[in-house]
OpenMM code with the backbone's topology and positions (N, CA, C; nanometers):
from openmm import Vec3, app, unit

residues = "MET ILE PRO ASP ASP TRP ILE ALA HIS HIS ARG ASP LYS ASP GLY GLU LEU LEU GLY TYR LEU ARG PRO VAL GLY ASP ARG PHE GLU PRO VAL THR LEU PHE GLY HIS PRO LEU ALA GLY PRO SER ASP GLU TYR ASP ALA ALA ALA VAL LEU ASP SER VAL GLY LEU SER TYR LEU ALA GLU ARG TRP ARG LEU THR LEU PRO ASP ARG VAL GLU PRO VAL ALA VAL GLN VAL VAL GLU VAL ASP PRO ASP THR VAL ARG LEU LYS ASN VAL GLY HIS THR GLY ASP ARG HIS PHE SER LEU PRO VAL PRO THR ASP ARG LEU GLN PRO GLU HIS".split()
positions = [
    Vec3(10.4919, 8.3656, 8.3305),
    Vec3(10.4495, 8.4928, 8.2178),
    Vec3(10.3289, 8.4763, 8.1203),
    Vec3(10.2523, 8.5842, 8.1381),
    Vec3(10.1571, 8.5944, 8.0512),
    Vec3(10.1056, 8.4968, 7.9238),
    Vec3(10.0329, 8.4043, 7.8935),
    Vec3(10.0213, 8.3393, 7.7806),
    Vec3(10.0123, 8.5120, 7.6856),
    Vec3(10.0515, 8.4590, 7.5888),
    Vec3(10.0335, 8.4868, 7.4233),
    Vec3(9.8982, 8.5245, 7.4100),
    Vec3(9.7751, 8.4538, 7.4582),
    Vec3(9.6294, 8.4357, 7.3827),
    Vec3(9.5677, 8.5375, 7.4567),
    Vec3(9.6184, 8.5876, 7.5832),
    Vec3(9.5432, 8.6809, 7.6582),
    Vec3(9.5680, 8.8037, 7.5816),
    Vec3(9.4293, 8.8641, 7.6185),
    Vec3(9.4517, 9.0261, 7.5576),
    Vec3(9.4765, 9.1476, 7.6509),
    Vec3(9.5742, 9.2009, 7.6125),
    Vec3(9.5820, 9.2996, 7.8001),
    Vec3(9.4409, 9.3742, 7.7417),
    Vec3(9.4108, 9.4527, 7.8344),
    Vec3(9.2808, 9.5089, 7.8273),
    Vec3(9.3147, 9.6564, 7.9005),
    Vec3(9.3479, 9.8166, 7.8746),
    Vec3(9.3735, 9.9204, 7.9041),
    Vec3(9.2555, 10.0246, 7.9580),
    Vec3(9.2675, 10.0665, 8.0606),
    Vec3(9.1811, 10.1808, 8.0724),
    Vec3(9.2000, 10.3125, 7.9711),
    Vec3(9.0602, 10.3535, 7.8402),
    Vec3(9.0572, 10.4614, 7.8121),
    Vec3(9.0954, 10.5964, 7.8454),
    Vec3(9.0815, 10.6188, 7.9632),
    Vec3(9.1700, 10.7716, 7.9902),
    Vec3(9.2497, 10.7557, 8.0163),
    Vec3(9.3673, 10.6584, 8.0671),
    Vec3(9.5304, 10.6764, 8.1013),
    Vec3(9.5724, 10.5768, 8.0202),
    Vec3(9.5159, 10.4952, 7.9441),
    Vec3(9.6048, 10.3601, 7.9369),
    Vec3(9.6939, 10.2428, 8.0267),
    Vec3(9.6055, 10.2891, 8.1123),
    Vec3(9.6722, 10.2128, 8.2766),
    Vec3(9.6200, 10.0657, 8.2253),
    Vec3(9.6742, 9.9947, 8.2375),
    Vec3(9.6743, 9.8296, 8.2204),
    Vec3(9.5652, 9.7243, 8.3423),
    Vec3(9.4523, 9.7068, 8.3037),
    Vec3(9.3750, 9.6948, 8.4070),
    Vec3(9.3843, 9.5378, 8.4321),
    Vec3(9.4347, 9.4967, 8.3519),
    Vec3(9.3363, 9.2737, 8.3850),
    Vec3(9.3838, 9.2810, 8.2034),
    Vec3(9.3730, 9.1741, 8.2030),
    Vec3(9.3361, 9.0742, 8.0733),
    Vec3(9.1991, 8.9692, 8.0423),
    Vec3(9.1977, 8.9490, 7.9027),
    Vec3(9.0806, 8.8878, 7.8589),
    Vec3(9.1347, 8.7200, 7.8094),
    Vec3(9.0807, 8.6819, 7.9084),
    Vec3(9.1423, 8.5077, 7.8725),
    Vec3(9.0181, 8.4514, 7.7718),
    Vec3(9.1080, 8.3876, 7.6286),
    Vec3(9.0061, 8.3510, 7.5771),
    Vec3(8.9195, 8.2185, 7.6078),
    Vec3(8.8273, 8.2003, 7.6256),
    Vec3(8.7945, 8.0710, 7.6719),
    Vec3(8.6595, 7.9877, 7.5327),
    Vec3(8.6961, 7.9150, 7.4764),
    Vec3(8.6593, 7.8761, 7.3865),
    Vec3(8.6241, 8.0350, 7.2581),
    Vec3(8.5401, 8.0511, 7.2395),
    Vec3(8.4161, 8.1523, 7.1425),
    Vec3(8.4213, 8.2678, 7.2350),
    Vec3(8.4008, 8.3008, 7.3658),
    Vec3(8.4302, 8.3774, 7.4559),
    Vec3(8.5414, 8.4438, 7.5582),
    Vec3(8.5491, 8.5358, 7.6534),
    Vec3(8.6546, 8.5803, 7.7074),
    Vec3(8.6033, 8.5565, 7.8567),
    Vec3(8.7067, 8.5423, 7.9379),
    Vec3(8.6563, 8.5744, 8.0595),
    Vec3(8.8146, 8.6746, 8.1100),
    Vec3(8.7310, 8.8217, 8.1815),
    Vec3(8.8565, 8.8817, 8.2662),
    Vec3(8.8748, 8.8723, 8.3786),
    Vec3(9.0837, 8.8715, 8.3801),
    Vec3(9.1011, 8.8337, 8.4686),
    Vec3(9.1901, 8.9534, 8.5330),
    Vec3(9.2099, 8.9420, 8.6226),
    Vec3(9.3416, 9.0116, 8.7061),
    Vec3(9.4785, 9.0172, 8.6461),
    Vec3(9.5319, 9.1151, 8.6931),
    Vec3(9.7040, 9.1141, 8.6403),
    Vec3(9.7482, 8.9821, 8.6571),
    Vec3(9.7709, 8.9114, 8.7649),
    Vec3(9.7736, 8.7473, 8.7869),
    Vec3(9.7140, 8.6679, 8.7334),
    Vec3(9.6054, 8.7157, 8.6747),
    Vec3(9.5412, 8.5666, 8.6163),
    Vec3(9.4117, 8.4964, 8.6626),
    Vec3(9.3827, 8.6082, 8.8111),
    Vec3(9.2822, 8.5517, 8.8663),
    Vec3(9.1074, 8.5814, 8.8392),
    Vec3(9.0359, 8.4919, 8.8022),
    Vec3(8.9007, 8.5608, 8.7151),
    Vec3(8.8018, 8.6411, 8.7876),
    Vec3(8.7947, 8.7521, 8.7549),
    Vec3(8.6840, 8.8711, 8.7845),
    Vec3(8.5002, 8.7913, 8.7426),
    Vec3(8.5041, 8.7290, 8.6416),
    Vec3(8.3386, 8.6904, 8.5996),
    Vec3(8.3473, 8.5851, 8.5398),
    Vec3(8.2592, 8.5305, 8.4853),
    Vec3(8.2825, 8.3921, 8.3528),
    Vec3(8.2909, 8.4326, 8.2764),
    Vec3(8.3125, 8.3629, 8.1753),
    Vec3(8.3207, 8.4134, 8.0142),
    Vec3(8.1828, 8.4504, 7.9898),
    Vec3(8.2088, 8.5995, 7.9008),
    Vec3(8.1040, 8.6037, 7.8141),
    Vec3(8.1644, 8.7122, 7.6444),
    Vec3(8.0783, 8.7175, 7.6362),
    Vec3(8.1144, 8.8126, 7.4831),
    Vec3(8.2642, 8.9509, 7.5300),
    Vec3(8.3371, 8.9316, 7.4259),
    Vec3(8.4816, 9.0606, 7.4569),
    Vec3(8.4268, 9.1639, 7.5231),
    Vec3(8.3148, 9.2476, 7.4436),
    Vec3(8.2578, 9.3986, 7.5010),
    Vec3(8.2302, 9.3599, 7.6567),
    Vec3(8.1386, 9.2689, 7.7092),
    Vec3(8.0718, 9.2201, 7.8734),
    Vec3(8.2043, 9.2127, 7.9358),
    Vec3(8.3215, 9.1447, 7.8689),
    Vec3(8.4375, 9.1105, 7.9869),
    Vec3(8.5362, 9.2349, 7.9459),
    Vec3(8.5180, 9.3052, 7.8495),
    Vec3(8.6411, 9.4605, 7.8950),
    Vec3(8.5343, 9.5318, 7.9768),
    Vec3(8.3944, 9.5208, 7.9713),
    Vec3(8.3435, 9.5831, 8.0888),
    Vec3(8.3603, 9.6221, 8.2049),
    Vec3(8.3716, 9.4181, 8.2619),
    Vec3(8.4057, 9.3884, 8.3976),
    Vec3(8.5287, 9.4603, 8.4501),
    Vec3(8.6221, 9.4521, 8.3766),
    Vec3(8.7485, 9.5071, 8.3982),
    Vec3(8.7760, 9.6687, 8.4154),
    Vec3(8.6662, 9.6998, 8.3059),
    Vec3(8.6678, 9.8711, 8.3320),
    Vec3(8.5724, 9.9244, 8.4595),
    Vec3(8.4643, 9.8346, 8.4920),
    Vec3(8.4226, 9.8622, 8.6210),
    Vec3(8.4937, 9.8292, 8.7536),
    Vec3(8.5778, 9.7232, 8.7648),
    Vec3(8.6782, 9.6715, 8.8838),
    Vec3(8.7361, 9.7517, 8.8343),
    Vec3(8.8557, 9.7862, 8.7885),
    Vec3(8.9646, 9.8749, 8.7890),
    Vec3(9.0680, 9.7969, 8.8710),
    Vec3(9.1400, 9.8835, 8.8815),
    Vec3(9.2511, 9.8251, 8.9875),
    Vec3(9.1997, 9.8024, 9.1234),
    Vec3(9.0821, 9.8277, 9.1921),
    Vec3(9.0532, 9.7718, 9.2971),
    Vec3(9.0836, 9.6564, 9.3881),
    Vec3(9.0789, 9.5868, 9.2627),
    Vec3(9.1311, 9.4165, 9.3161),
    Vec3(9.2798, 9.4168, 9.4460),
    Vec3(9.3556, 9.5140, 9.3332),
    Vec3(9.5268, 9.5140, 9.4160),
    Vec3(9.5179, 9.6064, 9.5524),
    Vec3(9.4165, 9.6492, 9.6342),
    Vec3(9.3897, 9.6975, 9.7378),
    Vec3(9.3303, 9.5757, 9.8701),
    Vec3(9.2762, 9.4507, 9.7521),
    Vec3(9.2188, 9.4003, 9.8677),
    Vec3(9.2505, 9.3316, 9.9296),
    Vec3(9.2521, 9.2362, 10.0203),
    Vec3(9.3211, 9.1257, 10.0923),
    Vec3(9.3115, 8.9750, 9.9700),
    Vec3(9.3895, 8.9180, 9.9740),
    Vec3(9.3497, 8.7852, 9.9169),
    Vec3(9.4044, 8.6561, 10.0424),
    Vec3(9.3799, 8.5339, 10.0276),
    Vec3(9.4189, 8.4094, 10.0471),
    Vec3(9.5665, 8.3506, 9.9812),
    Vec3(9.6693, 8.2868, 10.0215),
    Vec3(9.7233, 8.2511, 9.9144),
    Vec3(9.7301, 8.1111, 10.0175),
    Vec3(9.7499, 8.0254, 9.9462),
    Vec3(9.7452, 7.8843, 9.9598),
    Vec3(9.9566, 7.8265, 9.9222),
    Vec3(9.9773, 7.7948, 10.0246),
    Vec3(10.1300, 7.7258, 10.0759),
    Vec3(10.0885, 7.5615, 10.0562),
    Vec3(10.2074, 7.5387, 10.0182),
    Vec3(10.2382, 7.4244, 10.0178),
    Vec3(10.2875, 7.3461, 10.1232),
    Vec3(10.2688, 7.4049, 10.2724),
    Vec3(10.3360, 7.3802, 10.3911),
    Vec3(10.2312, 7.4287, 10.4730),
    Vec3(10.1069, 7.4658, 10.4453),
    Vec3(10.0476, 7.4622, 10.5515),
    Vec3(9.9152, 7.4699, 10.4685),
    Vec3(9.8205, 7.4203, 10.6505),
    Vec3(9.6812, 7.4030, 10.5915),
    Vec3(9.6266, 7.5066, 10.5318),
    Vec3(9.5895, 7.6172, 10.6295),
    Vec3(9.5911, 7.7581, 10.6174),
    Vec3(9.6040, 7.8191, 10.5003),
    Vec3(9.5209, 7.9057, 10.4305),
    Vec3(9.6109, 7.9918, 10.3573),
    Vec3(9.6530, 8.0883, 10.4229),
    Vec3(9.7354, 8.1526, 10.4135),
    Vec3(9.7586, 8.3156, 10.4308),
    Vec3(9.7126, 8.4424, 10.3783),
    Vec3(9.6905, 8.4709, 10.4607),
    Vec3(9.6579, 8.6541, 10.4145),
    Vec3(9.7512, 8.7161, 10.3921),
    Vec3(9.7323, 8.7962, 10.2948),
    Vec3(9.8357, 8.8650, 10.2086),
    Vec3(9.7726, 8.9764, 10.0958),
    Vec3(9.8369, 9.0921, 10.0883),
    Vec3(9.8037, 9.2021, 9.9985),
    Vec3(9.9021, 9.2238, 9.8898),
    Vec3(9.8552, 9.2198, 9.7947),
    Vec3(9.9482, 9.2749, 9.6706),
    Vec3(10.0625, 9.4002, 9.7021),
    Vec3(10.1728, 9.3688, 9.6562),
    Vec3(10.2615, 9.5042, 9.6880),
    Vec3(10.3255, 9.5341, 9.5604),
    Vec3(10.3033, 9.4457, 9.4053),
    Vec3(10.4127, 9.4563, 9.2782),
    Vec3(10.2799, 9.3709, 9.2022),
    Vec3(10.3288, 9.3591, 9.0712),
    Vec3(10.2858, 9.2905, 8.9734),
    Vec3(10.3322, 9.3356, 8.8448),
    Vec3(10.3910, 9.2121, 8.7542),
    Vec3(10.4378, 9.2468, 8.6453),
    Vec3(10.3985, 9.1239, 8.5452),
    Vec3(10.4370, 9.1363, 8.4290),
    Vec3(10.4179, 9.0077, 8.3490),
    Vec3(10.4408, 8.9356, 8.4316),
    Vec3(10.5567, 8.9003, 8.4920),
    Vec3(10.6146, 8.7475, 8.5073),
    Vec3(10.5798, 8.7095, 8.7010),
    Vec3(10.5665, 8.8203, 8.7442),
    Vec3(10.5908, 8.7853, 8.8952),
    Vec3(10.4844, 8.8397, 8.9537),
    Vec3(10.3760, 8.8404, 9.0325),
    Vec3(10.3166, 8.8972, 9.1749),
    Vec3(10.4037, 8.8523, 9.2572),
    Vec3(10.3964, 8.9662, 9.3588),
    Vec3(10.4533, 9.0144, 9.4828),
    Vec3(10.4036, 9.0526, 9.5775),
    Vec3(10.3727, 8.9513, 9.7065),
    Vec3(10.2726, 8.9508, 9.8522),
    Vec3(10.3693, 8.9684, 9.9646),
    Vec3(10.2281, 9.0648, 10.0521),
    Vec3(10.2980, 9.0694, 10.1607),
    Vec3(10.2327, 9.0415, 10.2570),
    Vec3(10.2422, 8.9115, 10.3453),
    Vec3(10.2050, 8.8680, 10.4416),
    Vec3(10.1481, 8.9940, 10.5213),
    Vec3(10.0334, 8.9535, 10.5748),
    Vec3(9.9166, 9.0744, 10.6275),
    Vec3(9.8225, 8.9886, 10.7384),
    Vec3(9.8465, 8.9070, 10.7715),
    Vec3(9.8275, 8.8340, 10.9337),
    Vec3(9.9345, 8.8361, 11.0310),
    Vec3(9.8871, 8.7385, 11.1256),
    Vec3(9.9583, 8.7435, 11.2184),
    Vec3(10.1094, 8.6552, 11.2846),
    Vec3(10.1586, 8.5810, 11.1371),
    Vec3(10.2434, 8.4729, 11.1163),
    Vec3(10.3980, 8.5513, 11.0871),
    Vec3(10.3696, 8.6872, 11.1319),
    Vec3(10.5678, 8.7328, 11.0880),
    Vec3(10.5297, 8.8256, 10.9838),
    Vec3(10.6033, 8.8811, 10.9615),
    Vec3(10.6529, 9.0158, 10.8194),
    Vec3(10.7024, 8.9263, 10.7268),
    Vec3(10.6427, 8.8771, 10.6137),
    Vec3(10.6873, 8.7693, 10.5027),
    Vec3(10.6457, 8.8372, 10.3928),
    Vec3(10.7150, 8.7839, 10.3240),
    Vec3(10.7149, 8.8591, 10.1787),
    Vec3(10.6903, 8.7283, 10.0716),
    Vec3(10.6285, 8.7105, 9.9739),
    Vec3(10.6269, 8.6079, 9.8622),
    Vec3(10.5725, 8.6425, 9.6800),
    Vec3(10.6903, 8.5905, 9.6245),
    Vec3(10.6520, 8.5874, 9.4880),
    Vec3(10.6145, 8.5215, 9.4058),
    Vec3(10.5198, 8.5278, 9.3168),
    Vec3(10.4520, 8.3882, 9.2805),
    Vec3(10.4941, 8.4061, 9.0948),
    Vec3(10.5008, 8.3043, 9.0345),
    Vec3(10.5016, 8.3582, 8.8496),
    Vec3(10.3456, 8.3952, 8.8394),
    Vec3(10.3229, 8.4511, 8.7412),
    Vec3(10.2224, 8.4725, 8.6681),
    Vec3(10.1912, 8.4245, 8.5632),
    Vec3(10.1051, 8.3835, 8.5090),
    Vec3(9.9705, 8.3589, 8.6103),
    Vec3(9.9777, 8.2728, 8.6868),
    Vec3(9.9160, 8.2944, 8.8377),
    Vec3(9.8572, 8.1835, 8.9543),
    Vec3(9.7312, 8.1476, 8.9665),
    Vec3(9.7344, 8.0092, 9.0228),
    Vec3(9.5985, 7.9903, 9.0982),
    Vec3(9.6025, 7.9729, 9.1820),
    Vec3(9.7052, 8.0498, 9.3197),
    Vec3(9.7517, 7.9898, 9.4545),
    Vec3(9.6531, 8.1098, 9.4922),
    Vec3(9.5908, 8.2071, 9.4760),
    Vec3(9.5234, 8.3383, 9.5157),
    Vec3(9.3996, 8.3270, 9.5214),
    Vec3(9.3189, 8.3615, 9.6042),
    Vec3(9.2239, 8.3544, 9.6207),
    Vec3(9.1111, 8.5368, 9.6627),
    Vec3(9.0314, 8.5213, 9.6618),
    Vec3(8.9688, 8.6687, 9.7354),
    Vec3(8.9791, 8.6407, 9.8902),
    Vec3(8.9776, 8.6928, 9.9578),
    Vec3(8.9553, 8.6635, 10.1209),
    Vec3(8.7782, 8.6423, 10.1528),
    Vec3(8.7579, 8.7321, 10.0718),
    Vec3(8.5573, 8.7785, 10.0954),
    Vec3(8.4956, 8.6685, 10.0775),
] * unit.nanometer
topology = app.Topology()
chain = topology.addChain("A")
for resn in residues:
    res = topology.addResidue(resn, chain)
    for name in ("N", "CA", "C"):
        topology.addAtom(name, app.Element.getBySymbol(name[0]), res)
């Protein structure tokens, strides 16, 4: 579940939720809908600008999911995100698998 102190950031044009501003001391870190940092901490204006610039493009990217029973991460793509869960689909060669993780999660890293 998204922590209460995270600030939801919405796109001005249509109100779409783009991510969150996570407080870090007196600064803010822009994070995805599932809690992955998009940049380091900065003032609130600059952190919000990162989310505005990136938009939801990170949802279309491939991610690497670490699993407790595997040495190598699994290539996945985000299928759906809500404030409690991120749902993922395997896009590698290890079969058609789906995963659900609680939000926020630290088990996802960008593939690039």
